[in-house]
N, C-alpha and C positions, 0 to 999 in steps of 0.2 A: 307319849302322848302331853305332858303336861309340860315336856320342854317346848314341844311347838306350840304352843298355848301362849305359852311366855313368849316367844319371837315374834316381834313387830312384823317383822316382814311377811314368815311365814303366815299370820293370822289375817294379815291384809291380803294377802295372795287368796287365802280359804275365802274370804268374804265376797269374791268376785260372784256375779251370778244372783246375788242376795237382791231383794226389795226391802228398800228402808221407806215406813210406814206408809207400805202399800202402795206408794206413787214413784220411788224413785228406784231403777234398776241400774245394779254396780256392773258395766260392760267390760271395762277393761283397767288394769290398774296402771297408772299413771308414774307413779312415786311414793315412796315412804321416805318420811322424816322423824324426827326425832320426837316431834310433837302430836305426829299425823300420817294418814294418809290420803293421796289422793286417785280420785277416778275417774273417769270418761263416763258419765251415766247418760240414761235415759229416763225423761219423764212418761207418765204413763199418757199424757197428750202430743208425746212423738217430741218435743223440745228438748234439745241435747245441752248439756251443763257439764261442769267439773265438779264434783264435790268432796271436799276436804273434811274427812272424816276424824276426830281427835281420836288418839288412842284411850282404849275404856279406863285404863287405871287413872289415866288424867281426868279423864268424866267424871272420876266418883268424886274429885277435889273441887268444891263447890267454887272456889274463887280461880281457880285455873279455868273450868268451865264458862262461868260468866267472863273472863277476859278475852276468853278464844271466840265467843262472840259477840264480844263488844269492836273485835278484830274487823269486822266488818264495817262500821260505824267509822273506824278511823279512816279505811281505806277509801269508803266514799266521801269522806269527809274532804282529802284532799282536792277531789272534782277536777281530775287529768284524763287525758284519754290511757296517757301512758303508767296508769296504776290499772290493775284489774279490777273488775267490778265486780264486787259481793250483790247476788242477786236474791240471798234468802238464806235464815239461819232456824235451825229445829234442833230437837232433840229425839230420838229414837225412841217411842211411846211401847213397844213392846219388842217379845222376842226374845234371842240371846244378846241382841246388841241394847236392850231397853236403858234406858239413863244414857248414849252415844251422844255427843252432841256431833254437828256438822253443818258446815257453810254450803250453801248452793253458789257459783262463780263461774262467770262466761269460761266458756272451753277454748282455750288459745290451741294455735297451729304454730309449730315452731319446735327448738329447742331452749334447755334452759344453758347458759354458759358453761357454766359446769359440766353439761353432758358436751360442748362442743370442744371446751380444751380436751375430754379426755378422747373423745372420736380424732379431732386433728381437722383440715391441719390449723396449725398455733393462728392465733389472731397477731398481725403486724400491729406495730404502734399507731401507726394511722387508724388503722380499724377499731382498734381499742379507744382511743380519743373521741372518732363520731360516736361510738357507744355510750361512751361515759358523757358524752356531750348530753343527751338524751335522757339519761340518767340524772343530770344536774339542772335539767327542765324539771323533771317529775318535783325533787327535791324543794327547786326556790316555790313550787305551787306549794308543797307538804308544809314546809316549814315557816312560811307567809301563814299558814293556818295553823300552828303549834303543834304540827304532827312530827315526831323525831322517829324513822325508821328502826334503828337502831340495831338491825340485823342484816344489812345491807352484805350480800357474799356471792361469789356466782350461781348458786343453787337459786337464790331469789331475783336473779335477772333473767329475764325469759326473751330471746330473741327469735322475734316473729318472722313467720316464711311469708316468701313473696307472695301477695297475692293477684299478682298478673295484673295488674291495673297501671303499672309502669310509674309515672309521675305521679299520680296522686299523692298530696302532701300526709302521711301517717307513721306514727312512733314506730322505729322499728326495732325496740324493746320496751319492755314492761316490767314494774316492776311489782315483785309479787310480795305478799305476807305485811302487810302495812301491820303495826300492831304486835308481832307476835312475839318480837321480845319484849316488850311487855308483862308478859305473862311470869316471865323471870322477875320481878320486882317483888322484893323482899324473902326472895328465895337463897337459897346456897350458890353463890357464882359457879362455883364448882359441879355442885349437880344437874345443874340446868346447861352448863356447857359442856357436859357429857350429852348430854340429849341433843341438845342441838346443834353441836357440832361447830361452833362459831368462835372458838377461845382466840383461833388465829388471826381473827377480823375485829378483834375487839380491840376499842382506845384505850390509852393509858388508865383515864378516870372511868370507864365501864370496865376495864377490868377490877382496876382496885376498889369499885363499889362506891363511888362516890357519886351516887345518883343525882344529887342536887348541880353538877359540872357535866353533865349530859345535856348537850343542845345539839344544833345542826353541825358544828364542827365535827361531832361524833361519825356522821355519816360519811361526811367527807372523807377522814379517816379510813372509816370501814372500806370506799369506794377506792381510794389510792393503795390500801391493801389489796383489792382484788387485780388492781395494774400491774401491783409488785411480783403477784404471783402470775399473771399474766405473762409479763416480759423474764422474767428471771427461772418461772417453774418450781420455785420453793417459795417457802413460809419466811415472815419476816424475822422468827426466831424459830431454832430447833428444840425438842425439849423430850425429854423420854416418855411424859404422859398430862394431862391435862390440869393437873394442879401446879405440877413446874411450867405447862405452857403460861398460863394464866397468870403467874407469877412474873413470869419473865414479860410480856404483855405491858402488867402493870408498872413496871420496874425498869427496864430498858428501852432507849430510844433505838428506835428503824435505822438499821444500817444504810449511808446512801446508795440507791440502787446501783450506781455505777462501780461502786466495792463489791459489787455480787457479779456485775453481768457488764463486763468493760467496754462493750462495743455499741451500750445504749447511746441511744442520741442527745445531745445537751437539752433540744426542746422537750424532750419526753421526762428526763429525769427532773427538770427544773420543775414541771410538774407532779410530781409524782412525788419529792423529796418534802416539797413546802407543804404538803397536804399530809405529810407523815410525821409532822413536828411531834416532839414530845408533849411539849406545853400547846395548850390549844390556843393561846394568845400567838404562838408561832406560825400557824395555820391559816389559811383564805380567810378571813371574818365571814364568809357567810357564801353558799353555792354559787351566787351570781360572781361574787370575785371569782372563784374558780373556774367558772364556765367560760370567765371573760378571757385569763389566763391561758385556758384549754384550748382556745378559739385560736390564739394566737401562737401556740404550738401547733397547731395541724395547718398554719400558712406558713410558717417558718418549716415544715417538713414537706409541704408542697412546693416550696420555693425551690427545695433542695434537690427535691426529683425532676422538677424541670432542669437545674443545671447537669443533672447526670443525663439526662436524656440529650441535652445540649450537647455534651462532652463524647458522647457514644458513637463511634462509626458506623455507617451503616452497613448492613449487611443483607446481601441480597438473597441468600438462602435459609436465613432464620431469621428471629424476630426474638434473640433473647432474652429473659426479663433481669433488670437491673437491680442489685440487692443493695438495698440500703439498709442501715439500720430498722429492723422491725419493719419498716415500710413496704406495700405492698407497690411496685414502680413498671410495671410495660410501656417496654419503649416501643411505639410505630415508626418503624424505620422506611424510609422510602425507598423504593427499588430502581424507579426511572434514573433518578441523578447517579445512582452507582454506576448504572450502563452509559452514562455519558460521560462520566468520569472514565471509564477503562475504554470509549471510543476517543478519548484526549489520547490518553495514555499510548494505546497503541498506535495513534496517526504520528505522534512525537518521537516513536522507536522506530517508524517504518523511513522517519525522513531522515534521522542520524543515521541509519543503518544503509540509505542509499548516498547520504553522503562520504560516510568513510570508504564505501566499493568503490564510489567515484576516487576518490583520493587515492587509494592504494592500484586502480587500473593505471590512470596516468604515472604515479610513479613507477610502476613495474614498464609502462613504455618507456619512457625515459632511459631506466637504464637499460631497458633491448637497445635504444636506438646508438646507446653511448657503447653498447660493447660491441655491437655490428662496427663500428667506425673503429673503434682502437683494434681491432683482431678476429679478420676472416678467420683464422684458425679454427677448430672446435672448440667448445670450452672448455676450460679448465675442472676439476672437482670442486674447488671454491666456488665457480661460477655456477654449478648446476646446485650447488647447497646453497648460494643466494637466492637462487631461482625458485629453489623450494621451499623456503622459511618467507618469500614474498607469497606465492601462491595459498600458501598453508597458514599465515599467521592469524590469529582470531581477531576478528572483527566485534566494534558494539554490534552491529547487526544481525552477526552469526551467535552470540551470547545471547541474544534476547530475545531471538527467535527459532532458537532449536537446531542453530549451525552443531556442527561436531564439537563438543567441549575440548579436547584434547588435540588441538593441532603441535604437529610434532616437529622438532629440528631433526632435520634430516643430519645421520650418524656421519661419523668422520671418514667412513671408508668410501672410496672413491666410486666404487659402484653402486653406494645407496641410490635410491629413487623416491621423491613421492609418495606417500599413501594415501590412497582416497581413502573418502568413507565410507563404509559397506552400506550397500543399500538398507541392512537392518538395522541401522546401530540404534539406539533408544537418544531422542532428541533430548537436550538439557532442559531444565524446568525455565521457564519463564521469568527472568527477576523482576521485569516491569509491570506482570500481568497483576490483574487486584485481588486480592486477598479474599480467598474464599474461608 
């Protein structure tokens, strides 16, 4: 029993159905992290919301609890629709959960980027860049107001489900947990790295504990690390444990993404590699600069996609997807032009075949007339062989439209006769047919 009570996930699941402060009923567990559990909840007046409940052992630490409650102020300070809204905060006043802090947030429909990565299909380069563009728009607003997220990772990027309104302009991604990384200030990087599970997304200055160097470029590094993970399926650095990983993040430069994933597009690699520079002075100077280059990269991928579509031959039977490095491109292939091209091909073959047959008949008539004038006697075996060769010689018409592929030369025996094509013979494939 004590083992279960010390396990955050088991404890979080056991809390489902509980009522906090006689007003919020926890209906469903949405997720469990190193700091808190998140629930879909229902207020006694029927309102729906998400409740983020700080783990009890952390709630007992006054400084951690206060900073957790201030998370809502940091998020709302950004004032952008791409940030999840924090509607209220409170502390449980009685019962087994007494002293536990919680935040009331808007309830979102969709999945986190981490859940999408786990479930598949994999995001392409173009898809990730479009998502990152929305995140950078949020970061522009946050950094302008002095708020640095410091905990960007796939779990904190929420992909909104379509709402069926079509062309309406709305963010497709929401940034969660603004201010959460601030809880780790003044604490052991290793201990809170283990709790948060984010060492692999830390910038070098953050992993080294140089808090005075942390600024907006720290968030740009974390976003690029997410793109690196999405594209390659691996971390920047591999390590046996969190302590070793934090050490590597603090001391080693990120590898160029092309060294890990050779088929990455140059446009995607340029953006990721620039934001992952070890020295923050070598990264983009701010979210606006990164967003400008990211938009240019998306334009380059779109131009490449159009080129691939224009070079792809049409197919009347299917509409295959053309693979680009990480880009989702589907070609819409016309059917009618292919049919017209096929009719033109058949017409040309018919004219050529007719011409060849005509030439063959004229040659045969001339041969017959010459033979009749010179020799009234019955033809010799060599004459029979010549007639057989003319009658059964393959023509372009026969080879194009299914004539017997094996026109044979008569054997040397004088008794040999031309062989007729069997009525049930298999027609040769049409070499001029439109490819299927």
